[in-house]
C-alpha positions as a Markdown table, in Angstrom:
| # | Residue | x | y | z |
|---|---|---|---|---|
| 1 | Unk | 72.3 | -13.0 | -22.8 |
| 2 | Unk | 73.0 | -15.7 | -25.4 |
| 3 | Unk | 72.4 | -15.6 | -29.1 |
| 4 | Unk | 69.6 | -18.2 | -28.5 |
| 5 | Unk | 68.1 | -15.7 | -26.0 |
| 6 | Unk | 68.2 | -12.9 | -28.3 |
| 7 | Unk | 66.7 | -14.9 | -31.3 |
| 8 | Unk | 63.7 | -15.9 | -28.9 |
| 9 | Unk | 63.0 | -12.4 | -27.7 |
| 10 | Unk | 63.3 | -10.9 | -31.3 |
| 11 | Unk | 60.6 | -13.2 | -32.4 |
| 12 | Unk | 58.5 | -11.9 | -29.6 |
| 13 | Unk | 59.1 | -8.3 | -30.9 |
| 14 | Unk | 58.3 | -9.2 | -34.4 |
| 15 | Unk | 55.0 | -10.6 | -33.4 |
| 16 | Unk | 54.2 | -7.5 | -31.0 |
| 17 | Unk | 55.2 | -5.2 | -34.1 |
| 18 | Unk | 53.4 | -6.8 | -36.7 |
| 19 | Unk | 50.2 | -7.3 | -34.7 |
| 20 | Unk | 50.5 | -3.6 | -33.4 |
| 21 | Unk | 50.9 | -2.3 | -37.2 |
| 22 | Unk | 48.0 | -4.5 | -38.2 |
| 23 | Unk | 45.6 | -3.4 | -35.5 |
| 24 | Unk | 46.4 | 0.2 | -35.7 |
| 25 | Unk | 46.6 | 0.2 | -39.3 |
| 26 | Unk | 43.0 | -1.4 | -39.5 |
| 27 | Unk | 41.8 | 1.6 | -37.3 |
| 28 | Unk | 43.7 | 3.9 | -39.5 |
| 29 | Unk | 41.9 | 2.7 | -42.7 |
| 30 | Unk | 38.7 | 2.8 | -41.0 |
| 31 | Unk | 39.3 | 6.3 | -40.5 |
| 32 | Unk | 40.2 | 7.1 | -44.1 |
| 33 | Unk | 43.9 | 6.9 | -43.4 |
| 34 | Unk | 46.4 | 4.7 | -45.3 |
| 35 | Unk | 47.9 | 1.7 | -43.6 |
| 36 | Unk | 51.4 | 3.4 | -43.6 |
| 37 | Unk | 50.0 | 6.0 | -41.1 |
| 38 | Unk | 48.7 | 3.4 | -38.9 |
| 39 | Unk | 52.3 | 1.8 | -38.9 |
| 40 | Unk | 53.9 | 4.9 | -38.1 |
| 41 | Unk | 51.4 | 5.7 | -35.1 |
| 42 | Unk | 51.9 | 2.1 | -34.0 |
| 43 | Unk | 55.6 | 3.0 | -33.6 |
| 44 | Unk | 54.7 | 5.7 | -31.4 |
| 45 | Unk | 52.2 | 3.7 | -29.5 |
| 46 | Unk | 54.8 | 1.0 | -28.7 |
| 47 | Unk | 57.4 | 3.5 | -27.7 |
| 48 | Unk | 57.6 | 5.7 | -24.7 |
| 49 | Unk | 55.0 | 8.1 | -25.5 |
| 50 | Unk | 52.1 | 5.5 | -24.9 |
| 51 | Unk | 53.2 | 2.1 | -23.8 |
| 52 | Unk | 56.3 | 3.4 | -21.8 |
| 53 | Unk | 53.9 | 6.1 | -20.2 |
| 54 | Unk | 51.0 | 4.0 | -19.1 |
| 55 | Unk | 52.8 | 0.6 | -18.8 |
| 56 | Unk | 56.6 | 1.2 | -18.5 |
| 57 | Unk | 57.4 | -2.4 | -17.4 |
| 58 | Unk | 55.9 | -3.9 | -20.3 |
| 59 | Unk | 57.8 | -1.7 | -22.6 |
| 60 | Unk | 61.0 | -2.0 | -20.8 |
| 61 | Unk | 60.7 | -6.1 | -21.1 |
| 62 | Unk | 59.4 | -6.0 | -24.7 |
| 63 | Unk | 61.9 | -3.4 | -25.9 |
| 64 | Unk | 65.0 | -3.3 | -23.6 |
| 65 | Unk | 67.0 | -0.2 | -24.4 |
| 66 | Unk | 70.1 | -0.7 | -22.3 |
| 67 | Unk | 72.4 | -3.8 | -21.9 |
| 68 | Unk | 72.1 | -5.3 | -18.3 |
| 69 | Unk | 74.5 | -7.7 | -17.0 |
| 70 | Unk | 73.8 | -9.0 | -13.4 |
| 71 | Unk | 71.5 | -6.2 | -12.7 |
| 72 | Unk | 73.8 | -3.5 | -13.6 |
| 73 | Unk | 73.7 | -1.1 | -16.9 |
| 74 | Unk | 76.7 | -1.5 | -18.8 |
| 75 | Unk | 78.5 | 1.4 | -19.4 |
| 76 | Unk | 81.0 | 2.7 | -22.2 |
| 77 | Unk | 82.5 | 5.9 | -22.5 |
| 78 | Unk | 80.4 | 7.5 | -19.8 |
| 79 | Unk | 77.1 | 6.3 | -21.8 |
| 80 | Unk | 74.7 | 3.2 | -21.3 |
| 81 | Unk | 75.4 | 0.5 | -23.9 |
| 82 | Unk | 72.4 | -0.1 | -26.1 |
| 83 | Unk | 70.8 | -3.5 | -26.1 |
| 84 | Unk | 71.9 | -5.7 | -28.9 |
| 85 | Unk | 68.3 | -6.2 | -30.0 |
| 86 | Unk | 67.7 | -2.5 | -30.9 |
| 87 | Unk | 70.7 | -2.8 | -33.1 |
| 88 | Unk | 69.0 | -6.0 | -34.7 |
| 89 | Unk | 65.6 | -4.1 | -35.1 |
| 90 | Unk | 67.5 | -1.2 | -36.8 |
| 91 | Unk | 69.3 | -3.3 | -39.3 |
| 92 | Unk | 66.4 | -5.3 | -40.5 |
| 93 | Unk | 64.2 | -2.2 | -40.6 |
| 94 | Unk | 67.0 | -0.6 | -42.9 |
| 95 | Unk | 67.0 | -3.8 | -45.2 |
| 96 | Unk | 63.0 | -3.4 | -45.3 |
| 97 | Unk | 63.2 | 0.4 | -46.0 |
| 98 | Unk | 65.8 | -0.2 | -48.7 |
| 99 | Unk | 64.2 | -3.0 | -50.4 |
| 100 | Unk | 60.7 | -0.9 | -50.6 |
| 101 | Unk | 62.2 | 2.1 | -51.9 |
| 102 | Unk | 63.8 | -0.3 | -54.7 |
| 103 | Unk | 60.4 | -1.6 | -55.6 |
| 104 | Unk | 59.1 | 2.1 | -55.8 |
| 105 | Unk | 62.1 | 2.9 | -58.0 |
| 106 | Unk | 61.0 | -0.2 | -60.3 |
| 107 | Unk | 57.7 | 1.3 | -60.9 |
| 108 | Unk | 59.0 | 4.9 | -61.4 |
| 109 | Unk | 58.4 | 6.4 | -64.9 |
| 110 | Unk | 60.7 | 8.9 | -65.8 |
| 111 | Unk | 58.8 | 9.7 | -69.2 |
| 112 | Unk | 55.9 | 11.2 | -67.1 |
| 113 | Unk | 58.3 | 13.6 | -65.4 |
| 114 | Unk | 59.7 | 14.6 | -68.7 |
| 115 | Unk | 56.3 | 15.4 | -69.9 |
| 116 | Unk | 55.9 | 17.7 | -67.0 |
| 117 | Unk | 59.4 | 18.7 | -66.0 |
| 118 | Unk | 58.5 | 22.6 | -65.6 |
| 119 | Unk | 56.0 | 21.6 | -63.0 |
| 120 | Unk | 58.2 | 19.1 | -61.3 |
| 121 | Unk | 61.1 | 21.4 | -61.0 |
| 122 | Unk | 59.0 | 24.4 | -59.9 |
| 123 | Unk | 57.2 | 22.4 | -57.1 |
| 124 | Unk | 60.5 | 20.9 | -55.9 |
| 125 | Unk | 62.3 | 24.3 | -55.9 |
| 126 | Unk | 59.4 | 25.7 | -53.9 |
| 127 | Unk | 59.3 | 22.6 | -51.5 |
| 128 | Unk | 63.0 | 23.3 | -50.9 |
| 129 | Unk | 63.5 | 26.9 | -50.8 |
| 130 | Unk | 60.5 | 28.3 | -48.9 |
| 131 | Unk | 60.6 | 26.0 | -45.7 |
| 132 | Unk | 64.4 | 26.1 | -45.8 |
| 133 | Unk | 64.1 | 29.8 | -45.5 |
| 134 | Unk | 61.6 | 29.6 | -42.6 |
| 135 | Unk | 63.6 | 27.2 | -40.9 |
| 136 | Unk | 66.5 | 29.5 | -40.9 |
| 137 | Unk | 64.6 | 32.5 | -39.7 |
| 138 | Unk | 63.0 | 30.3 | -37.0 |
| 139 | Unk | 66.5 | 29.1 | -35.8 |
| 140 | Unk | 68.0 | 32.6 | -35.9 |
| 141 | Unk | 65.1 | 34.0 | -33.6 |
| 142 | Unk | 65.3 | 30.9 | -31.3 |
| 143 | Unk | 69.2 | 31.0 | -30.8 |
| 144 | Unk | 70.2 | 31.3 | -27.2 |
| 145 | Unk | 67.1 | 29.2 | -26.0 |
| 146 | Unk | 68.8 | 26.2 | -24.1 |
| 147 | Unk | 65.8 | 24.2 | -24.4 |
| 148 | Unk | 65.8 | 24.3 | -28.2 |
| 149 | Unk | 69.3 | 24.5 | -29.3 |
| 150 | Unk | 72.5 | 23.0 | -27.5 |
| 151 | Unk | 74.6 | 26.0 | -26.4 |
| 152 | Unk | 77.9 | 24.9 | -28.0 |
| 153 | Unk | 76.4 | 24.7 | -31.6 |
| 154 | Unk | 77.2 | 27.6 | -34.0 |
| 155 | Unk | 74.2 | 29.8 | -35.1 |
| 156 | Unk | 74.8 | 29.0 | -38.7 |
| 157 | Unk | 74.9 | 25.3 | -38.0 |
| 158 | Unk | 71.6 | 25.6 | -36.1 |
| 159 | Unk | 70.1 | 27.5 | -39.1 |
| 160 | Unk | 71.1 | 25.1 | -41.9 |
| 161 | Unk | 70.0 | 22.0 | -39.7 |
| 162 | Unk | 66.6 | 23.3 | -38.9 |
| 163 | Unk | 66.2 | 24.5 | -42.6 |
| 164 | Unk | 67.1 | 21.2 | -43.9 |
| 165 | Unk | 64.7 | 19.5 | -41.3 |
| 166 | Unk | 61.8 | 21.8 | -42.6 |
| 167 | Unk | 62.8 | 20.8 | -46.2 |
| 168 | Unk | 62.5 | 17.2 | -45.8 |
| 169 | Unk | 59.6 | 15.1 | -47.4 |
| 170 | Unk | 58.4 | 11.7 | -46.0 |
| 171 | Unk | 59.7 | 10.3 | -49.3 |
| 172 | Unk | 59.1 | 6.5 | -48.1 |
| 173 | Unk | 55.7 | 7.5 | -46.7 |
| 174 | Unk | 54.7 | 9.5 | -49.9 |
| 175 | Unk | 55.7 | 6.6 | -52.0 |
| 176 | Unk | 53.6 | 4.1 | -50.0 |
| 177 | Unk | 50.5 | 6.6 | -49.9 |
| 178 | Unk | 50.7 | 6.8 | -53.5 |
| 179 | Unk | 51.0 | 3.2 | -54.1 |
| 180 | Unk | 48.0 | 2.3 | -51.7 |
| 181 | Unk | 45.8 | 5.0 | -53.3 |
| 182 | Unk | 46.6 | 3.6 | -56.7 |
| 183 | Unk | 48.5 | 6.4 | -58.1 |
| 184 | Unk | 51.7 | 4.6 | -59.0 |
| 185 | Unk | 52.6 | 5.2 | -62.4 |
| 186 | Unk | 50.2 | 8.1 | -63.0 |
| 187 | Unk | 51.4 | 11.7 | -64.0 |
| 188 | Unk | 50.3 | 13.2 | -60.6 |
| 189 | Unk | 52.1 | 10.3 | -58.5 |
| 190 | Unk | 55.3 | 10.4 | -60.5 |
| 191 | Unk | 55.2 | 14.4 | -60.2 |
| 192 | Unk | 54.8 | 14.1 | -56.4 |
| 193 | Unk | 57.6 | 11.4 | -56.3 |
| 194 | Unk | 60.0 | 13.3 | -58.4 |
| 195 | Unk | 59.7 | 16.6 | -56.4 |
| 196 | Unk | 59.7 | 14.7 | -53.0 |
| 197 | Unk | 63.0 | 12.8 | -54.0 |
| 198 | Unk | 64.8 | 16.1 | -55.0 |
| 199 | Unk | 63.8 | 17.9 | -52.0 |
| 200 | Unk | 65.0 | 15.1 | -49.8 |
| 201 | Unk | 68.4 | 14.8 | -51.6 |
| 202 | Unk | 69.0 | 18.6 | -51.3 |
| 203 | Unk | 68.0 | 18.4 | -47.5 |
| 204 | Unk | 70.6 | 15.5 | -47.2 |
| 205 | Unk | 73.1 | 17.6 | -49.0 |
| 206 | Unk | 72.6 | 20.4 | -46.4 |
| 207 | Unk | 73.0 | 18.0 | -43.6 |
| 208 | Unk | 76.2 | 16.7 | -44.9 |
| 209 | Unk | 77.4 | 20.3 | -44.7 |
| 210 | Unk | 76.4 | 20.5 | -41.1 |
| 211 | Unk | 77.9 | 17.2 | -40.3 |
| 212 | Unk | 81.0 | 18.4 | -41.9 |
| 213 | Unk | 81.3 | 21.4 | -39.8 |
| 214 | Unk | 80.7 | 19.1 | -36.7 |
| 215 | Unk | 83.5 | 16.7 | -37.7 |
| 216 | Unk | 85.8 | 19.6 | -39.0 |
| 217 | Unk | 86.0 | 17.8 | -42.3 |
| 218 | Unk | 84.9 | 19.4 | -45.7 |
| 219 | Unk | 85.4 | 16.0 | -47.6 |
| 220 | Unk | 82.2 | 14.7 | -45.9 |
| 221 | Unk | 80.1 | 17.2 | -47.8 |
| 222 | Unk | 82.2 | 16.7 | -51.0 |
| 223 | Unk | 81.9 | 13.1 | -50.9 |
| 224 | Unk | 78.2 | 13.2 | -50.1 |
| 225 | Unk | 77.1 | 15.5 | -52.9 |
| 226 | Unk | 79.8 | 14.4 | -55.5 |
| 227 | Unk | 79.5 | 10.8 | -54.8 |
| 228 | Unk | 75.6 | 11.0 | -55.0 |
| 229 | Unk | 75.7 | 12.9 | -58.4 |
| 230 | Unk | 78.1 | 10.5 | -59.9 |
| 231 | Unk | 76.2 | 7.4 | -58.6 |
| 232 | Unk | 73.1 | 8.6 | -60.1 |
| 233 | Unk | 74.5 | 9.6 | -63.4 |
| 234 | Unk | 76.3 | 6.4 | -63.9 |
| 235 | Unk | 73.4 | 4.1 | -62.7 |
| 236 | Unk | 70.8 | 5.9 | -64.9 |
| 237 | Unk | 73.1 | 5.7 | -68.0 |
| 238 | Unk | 75.8 | 2.9 | -68.0 |
| 239 | Unk | 74.0 | 0.8 | -65.3 |
| 240 | Unk | 70.8 | 1.0 | -67.0 |
| 241 | Unk | 72.2 | -0.3 | -70.3 |
| 242 | Unk | 74.1 | -3.1 | -68.7 |
| 243 | Unk | 71.2 | -4.2 | -67.0 |
| 244 | Unk | 69.0 | -4.1 | -70.2 |
| 245 | Unk | 71.8 | -6.4 | -71.8 |
| 246 | Unk | 72.6 | -8.9 | -68.8 |
| 247 | Unk | 69.2 | -9.6 | -67.3 |
| 248 | Unk | 67.7 | -11.1 | -70.4 |
| 249 | Unk | 70.8 | -13.1 | -71.1 |
| 250 | Unk | 70.7 | -14.6 | -67.8 |
| 251 | Unk | 66.9 | -15.3 | -68.1 |
| 252 | Unk | 67.7 | -17.0 | -71.4 |
| 253 | Unk | 70.6 | -19.2 | -70.1 |
| 254 | Unk | 69.3 | -22.4 | -68.5 |
| 255 | Unk | 72.2 | -22.6 | -66.1 |
| 256 | Unk | 71.7 | -18.8 | -65.2 |
| 257 | Unk | 67.8 | -18.5 | -65.1 |
| 258 | Unk | 67.6 | -18.3 | -61.4 |
| 259 | Unk | 70.3 | -15.7 | -61.1 |
| 260 | Unk | 68.5 | -12.3 | -62.0 |
| 261 | Unk | 66.6 | -12.1 | -58.7 |
| 262 | Unk | 69.6 | -12.9 | -56.5 |
| 263 | Unk | 71.8 | -10.6 | -58.5 |
| 264 | Unk | 69.4 | -7.7 | -58.3 |
| 265 | Unk | 69.3 | -8.2 | -54.2 |
| 266 | Unk | 73.0 | -8.1 | -54.2 |
| 267 | Unk | 73.1 | -5.2 | -56.2 |
| 268 | Unk | 70.6 | -3.6 | -54.1 |
| 269 | Unk | 72.6 | -4.2 | -50.8 |
| 270 | Unk | 75.6 | -2.8 | -52.6 |
| 271 | Unk | 73.7 | 0.4 | -53.7 |
| 272 | Unk | 72.2 | 1.0 | -50.3 |
| 273 | Unk | 75.8 | 0.3 | -48.8 |
| 274 | Unk | 77.3 | 3.0 | -51.2 |
| 275 | Unk | 75.1 | 5.9 | -50.7 |
| 276 | Unk | 74.8 | 5.2 | -46.8 |
| 277 | Unk | 78.5 | 5.1 | -46.7 |
| 278 | Unk | 79.0 | 8.5 | -48.5 |
| 279 | Unk | 76.3 | 10.3 | -46.2 |
| 280 | Unk | 73.3 | 10.6 | -48.4 |
| 281 | Unk | 71.2 | 7.8 | -47.0 |
| 282 | Unk | 70.5 | 4.0 | -48.3 |
| 283 | Unk | 66.9 | 4.9 | -49.6 |
| 284 | Unk | 68.4 | 6.8 | -52.3 |
| 285 | Unk | 70.8 | 4.3 | -53.8 |
| 286 | Unk | 68.1 | 1.6 | -53.6 |
| 287 | Unk | 65.3 | 4.0 | -55.3 |
| 288 | Unk | 67.9 | 4.7 | -58.2 |
| 289 | Unk | 68.9 | 1.3 | -58.7 |
| 290 | Unk | 65.1 | 0.4 | -59.1 |
| 291 | Unk | 64.8 | 3.2 | -61.7 |
| 292 | Unk | 67.5 | 1.8 | -63.5 |
| 293 | Unk | 65.9 | -1.8 | -63.9 |
| 294 | Unk | 64.6 | -2.0 | -67.3 |
| 295 | Unk | 61.0 | -2.2 | -67.8 |
| 296 | Unk | 59.1 | -5.3 | -68.8 |
| 297 | Unk | 58.3 | -8.8 | -67.6 |
| 298 | Unk | 61.4 | -8.9 | -65.2 |
| 299 | Unk | 60.4 | -5.8 | -63.4 |
| 300 | Unk | 56.7 | -7.1 | -63.0 |
| 301 | Unk | 58.0 | -10.6 | -61.4 |
| 302 | Unk | 60.4 | -8.7 | -59.2 |
| 303 | Unk | 57.6 | -6.6 | -57.7 |
| 304 | Unk | 55.4 | -9.9 | -57.4 |
| 305 | Unk | 58.1 | -12.0 | -55.5 |
| 306 | Unk | 59.5 | -9.2 | -53.3 |
| 307 | Unk | 56.4 | -6.9 | -52.3 |
| 308 | Unk | 54.5 | -9.3 | -50.2 |
| 309 | Unk | 57.4 | -9.9 | -47.8 |
| 310 | Unk | 58.8 | -6.3 | -47.8 |
| 311 | Unk | 55.5 | -4.7 | -47.3 |
| 312 | Unk | 54.2 | -6.9 | -44.7 |
| 313 | Unk | 57.2 | -8.2 | -42.8 |
| 314 | Unk | 60.2 | -6.0 | -43.2 |
| 315 | Unk | 58.8 | -2.4 | -43.7 |
| 316 | Unk | 56.9 | -2.1 | -40.4 |
| 317 | Unk | 60.0 | -2.5 | -38.4 |
| 318 | Unk | 61.2 | 0.8 | -40.0 |
| 319 | Unk | 58.2 | 2.6 | -38.7 |
| 320 | Unk | 58.2 | 1.0 | -35.2 |
| 321 | Unk | 62.0 | 1.6 | -34.7 |
| 322 | Unk | 61.7 | 5.4 | -35.4 |
| 323 | Unk | 58.6 | 5.5 | -33.0 |
| 324 | Unk | 60.6 | 3.8 | -30.2 |
| 325 | Unk | 62.8 | 6.7 | -30.0 |
| 326 | Unk | 60.1 | 9.4 | -29.8 |
| 327 | Unk | 58.8 | 10.9 | -26.4 |
| 328 | Unk | 56.3 | 13.6 | -26.9 |
| 329 | Unk | 55.8 | 14.2 | -23.2 |
| 330 | Unk | 58.9 | 16.5 | -23.3 |
| 331 | Unk | 57.0 | 19.5 | -24.6 |
| 332 | Unk | 55.4 | 20.5 | -21.2 |
| 333 | Unk | 55.0 | 24.1 | -21.2 |
| 334 | Unk | 53.1 | 26.8 | -22.8 |
| 335 | Unk | 56.2 | 28.4 | -24.3 |
| 336 | Unk | 57.2 | 25.0 | -25.6 |
| 337 | Unk | 53.8 | 24.4 | -27.1 |
| 338 | Unk | 53.9 | 27.9 | -28.7 |
| 339 | Unk | 57.0 | 27.1 | -30.5 |
| 340 | Unk | 55.6 | 23.8 | -31.7 |
| 341 | Unk | 52.6 | 25.7 | -33.1 |
| 342 | Unk | 55.0 | 28.1 | -34.9 |
| 343 | Unk | 57.1 | 25.1 | -36.3 |
| 344 | Unk | 53.9 | 23.6 | -37.6 |
| 345 | Unk | 52.5 | 26.7 | -39.2 |
| 346 | Unk | 55.9 | 27.3 | -40.8 |
| 347 | Unk | 56.0 | 23.7 | -41.9 |
| 348 | Unk | 52.4 | 23.9 | -43.5 |
| 349 | Unk | 52.9 | 27.0 | -45.3 |
| 350 | Unk | 56.4 | 26.3 | -46.3 |
| 351 | Unk | 55.7 | 23.0 | -48.0 |
| 352 | Unk | 51.9 | 22.5 | -48.6 |
| 353 | Unk | 50.9 | 26.2 | -49.6 |
| 354 | Unk | 54.3 | 26.7 | -51.5 |
| 355 | Unk | 54.2 | 23.6 | -53.4 |
| 356 | Unk | 50.4 | 24.2 | -54.1 |
| 357 | Unk | 51.3 | 27.8 | -55.4 |
| 358 | Unk | 54.2 | 26.4 | -57.6 |
| 359 | Unk | 52.0 | 23.8 | -59.3 |
| 360 | Unk | 49.3 | 26.4 | -59.9 |
| 361 | Unk | 51.6 | 28.9 | -61.4 |
| 362 | Unk | 52.8 | 26.1 | -63.8 |
| 363 | Unk | 49.3 | 25.5 | -65.0 |
| 364 | Unk | 48.3 | 22.4 | -63.0 |
| 365 | Unk | 44.4 | 22.0 | -62.3 |
| 366 | Unk | 43.3 | 23.2 | -58.9 |
| 367 | Unk | 42.6 | 20.0 | -57.7 |
| 368 | Unk | 45.9 | 18.5 | -58.7 |
| 369 | Unk | 47.8 | 21.3 | -57.2 |
| 370 | Unk | 46.2 | 20.9 | -53.9 |
| 371 | Unk | 46.6 | 17.1 | -54.0 |
| 372 | Unk | 50.4 | 17.7 | -54.6 |
| 373 | Unk | 50.7 | 20.2 | -51.9 |
| 374 | Unk | 49.1 | 17.8 | -49.5 |
| 375 | Unk | 51.3 | 15.1 | -50.3 |
| 376 | Unk | 54.6 | 17.0 | -50.4 |
| 377 | Unk | 53.6 | 18.5 | -46.9 |
| 378 | Unk | 53.6 | 15.1 | -45.3 |
| 379 | Unk | 56.9 | 14.5 | -43.5 |
| 380 | Unk | 56.7 | 11.2 | -41.8 |
| 381 | Unk | 59.7 | 9.3 | -40.7 |
| 382 | Unk | 62.2 | 10.7 | -42.8 |
| 383 | Unk | 61.8 | 13.8 | -40.6 |
| 384 | Unk | 62.6 | 11.3 | -37.7 |
| 385 | Unk | 65.6 | 10.0 | -39.2 |
| 386 | Unk | 67.2 | 13.7 | -39.9 |
| 387 | Unk | 66.0 | 14.6 | -36.2 |
| 388 | Unk | 67.9 | 11.5 | -34.6 |
| 389 | Unk | 70.9 | 12.4 | -36.5 |
| 390 | Unk | 70.7 | 15.8 | -35.2 |
| 391 | Unk | 70.0 | 14.8 | -31.6 |
| 392 | Unk | 72.8 | 12.1 | -31.8 |
| 393 | Unk | 75.3 | 14.7 | -33.0 |
| 394 | Unk | 74.2 | 17.1 | -30.2 |
| 395 | Unk | 72.7 | 19.8 | -32.5 |
| 396 | Unk | 69.3 | 20.0 | -31.1 |
| 397 | Unk | 67.8 | 19.3 | -27.7 |
| 398 | Unk | 65.1 | 16.4 | -27.0 |
| 399 | Unk | 62.6 | 19.1 | -26.5 |
| 400 | Unk | 63.1 | 20.4 | -30.1 |
| 401 | Unk | 63.3 | 16.9 | -31.2 |
| 402 | Unk | 59.7 | 16.1 | -29.6 |
| 403 | Unk | 58.2 | 19.3 | -31.5 |
| 404 | Unk | 59.5 | 18.3 | -34.7 |
| 405 | Unk | 58.0 | 14.9 | -34.3 |
| 406 | Unk | 54.6 | 16.3 | -33.4 |
| 407 | Unk | 54.8 | 18.4 | -36.6 |
| 408 | Unk | 55.8 | 15.5 | -38.6 |
| 409 | Unk | 52.9 | 13.3 | -37.3 |
| 410 | Unk | 50.2 | 16.0 | -37.8 |
| 411 | Unk | 51.5 | 16.9 | -41.4 |
| 412 | Unk | 51.4 | 13.4 | -42.2 |
| 413 | Unk | 47.9 | 12.6 | -40.8 |
| 414 | Unk | 46.7 | 15.8 | -42.7 |
| 415 | Unk | 47.9 | 14.5 | -46.2 |
| 416 | Unk | 45.4 | 11.7 | -47.2 |
| 417 | Unk | 42.1 | 13.4 | -45.9 |
| 418 | Unk | 43.0 | 16.5 | -48.0 |
| 419 | Unk | 44.0 | 14.4 | -50.9 |
| 420 | Unk | 40.8 | 12.4 | -50.8 |
| 421 | Unk | 38.7 | 15.6 | -50.5 |
| 422 | Unk | 40.1 | 17.1 | -53.5 |
| 423 | Unk | 41.4 | 14.2 | -55.8 |
| 424 | Unk | 39.5 | 11.3 | -54.8 |
| 425 | Unk | 37.0 | 11.2 | -57.7 |
| 426 | Unk | 39.7 | 11.7 | -60.3 |
| 427 | Unk | 41.7 | 8.9 | -58.7 |
| 428 | Unk | 38.8 | 6.5 | -58.8 |
| 429 | Unk | 38.2 | 7.4 | -62.4 |
| 430 | Unk | 41.7 | 6.6 | -63.5 |
| 431 | Unk | 41.6 | 3.3 | -61.6 |
| 432 | Unk | 38.4 | 2.3 | -63.4 |
| 433 | Unk | 39.7 | 3.3 | -66.8 |
| 434 | Unk | 43.0 | 1.3 | -66.1 |
| 435 | Unk | 41.3 | -1.7 | -64.7 |
| 436 | Unk | 43.0 | -1.5 | -61.3 |
| 437 | Unk | 41.3 | -1.8 | -58.0 |
| 438 | Unk | 41.8 | 0.8 | -55.1 |
| 439 | Unk | 43.0 | -1.1 | -51.8 |
| 440 | Unk | 40.6 | -0.3 | -49.1 |
């Protein structure tokens, strides 16, 4: 297949992805769910779970998974070579995700976290420790089940991996829900984002330890944890000061007046590359860079220039790519559905209930505590990312992968209805007071 043929097919894929996301997103909004949940479901619809099950030829044509030459699947190292277009979709999706998390960071207000630091720390710790402990216990009791864990994986590796998987929060999805519901910059929104980002960083650090064991290289974990801390500290101190000086100077210098946005985009790619290369994941480098951008007119202009293209064109690819790797039909016995129900119950109790209890213990109002628990309980596609890593490394089976996907979808679907039920009126009052309009 020539580069020309690839580009022609890629444009067709993009059209299908954007159309599916918009249609399913419209249905999701009609049902009271945010657009982002519709995009998540659209990915599953376009993948093997729906389109592949009912119309496999259409899916195989639209999203070819394997490279075929002269009617034969190309093999390398005993495995089928992925189709180049899947790599293209993946790379563009990562650019969209990193760009969106940068915009989330730009709007992130650390001053609100400082005002509620006790609640933020408590919610974050509850959202990490309780689901992690439950994941460890479940892994211990399921050890030896060949349909759940690979037999050649150590017990402690299974325990750490499942604990990290249960602890993850749908940070990008949580950020999108907060944005679409008009909570960006509010105390509740920032509290949820702060706790969610901390949870995910901790989960990725645990994952780094597991991957270090698989590769027999302690340096992987040390690089991920140490490099991430150093990057965050430097960017939020020295980096913030440098940007506060450099950006205004460029804006007021005629020759460099057009430089600020391209410079920030270049820094965004470098930040994403760095955190991805050390094993934490690109979204955190992008988010921290955005948080380091000085507040003011430049930040507002960055959002206005980037947001339409990022939200409507690039970000849907991230959700759809993950959905293309999901096959729910593998959960096909009562025993497996029982395990799936156990994982779901542990997930809801470990995240939603634990974060709610932590918020209440720190004096948060009842409705805000329930809203925080609902938002933190959403796992979305960050869960799918960590699950894909576990599957690719041979830690978990496809059956456990599918069970965890079901858990991620359901907990994410639960978030918005519960939030609207307990916090909708307070949110609307905030929007009216601030002169903002809620997106339908």
